[in-house]
N, C-alpha and C positions, 0 to 999 in steps of 0.2 A: 504494500500500500504506500503510495507516494505521499510525502508530507508537503503541505503547502504553507509557506511562510505568510503570516498575516501582519500587515502594518497597521498600527493603531490609528494613524491619521488619514488613511485613504478615503473614508467616507466624507471627510471634510474638504476634500479637494475635488471640485467639479471635473477637472481634467482627467482625474484618475478614477472617476466613478463611471462604470460602464453604462449605467442607466441614462446618463446625460447624452451619450453618443447614440443610444437607442432612440431617445426622444427626438434627436436631430434627424435620424433616419426616418422615423415615422412622420415627422413634419414634412420632410422633403417628398415622401411618397404621397402624402395627402395633397400637397400643392401640385404635384405633377398630375394627379388624378383629376383635380378640379380644373387645372389649366386645359387639360384635354377636352373638357366638357364645354368650354367656351365656344359658342357658335361663331363661325367665320363672319357672319353679318355684324356681330358686335365689334369684332376687331376692325372690320372694314369701316364701320361708322365712326369709331374712335380715330382712325387714321384720317378720314375725311374731315372730321371736326377740327383737326390741327390747323387747317388753313384759316378757319374763322377765328381760332384762338390767337394765331400769330397776327392776324389783321387787327384784332382788338388790342393786343399788346402794343403794336406800332401806333395805333390811334391814341392810346393812352400815354404814349411817350414814356414807357417803362414805369408808369405809376399804377396804382391799383385800378382794376377794371372789373366790371361785373360781366360774367359770362355764364 
């Protein structure tokens, strides 16, 4: 039977706590899954809206603007 050395301070260091890396993995998987669900029409509309936003910024001369 192999012996595993245990360090007293490991749970207090997020870098050495495996659950933190697991949560990061789960977060990335969830984001990728949701990203894949975004309809192309939504992306297309967001891209097209950039023209109006830039126009509004130029008209406001870099001041606040309502869009």
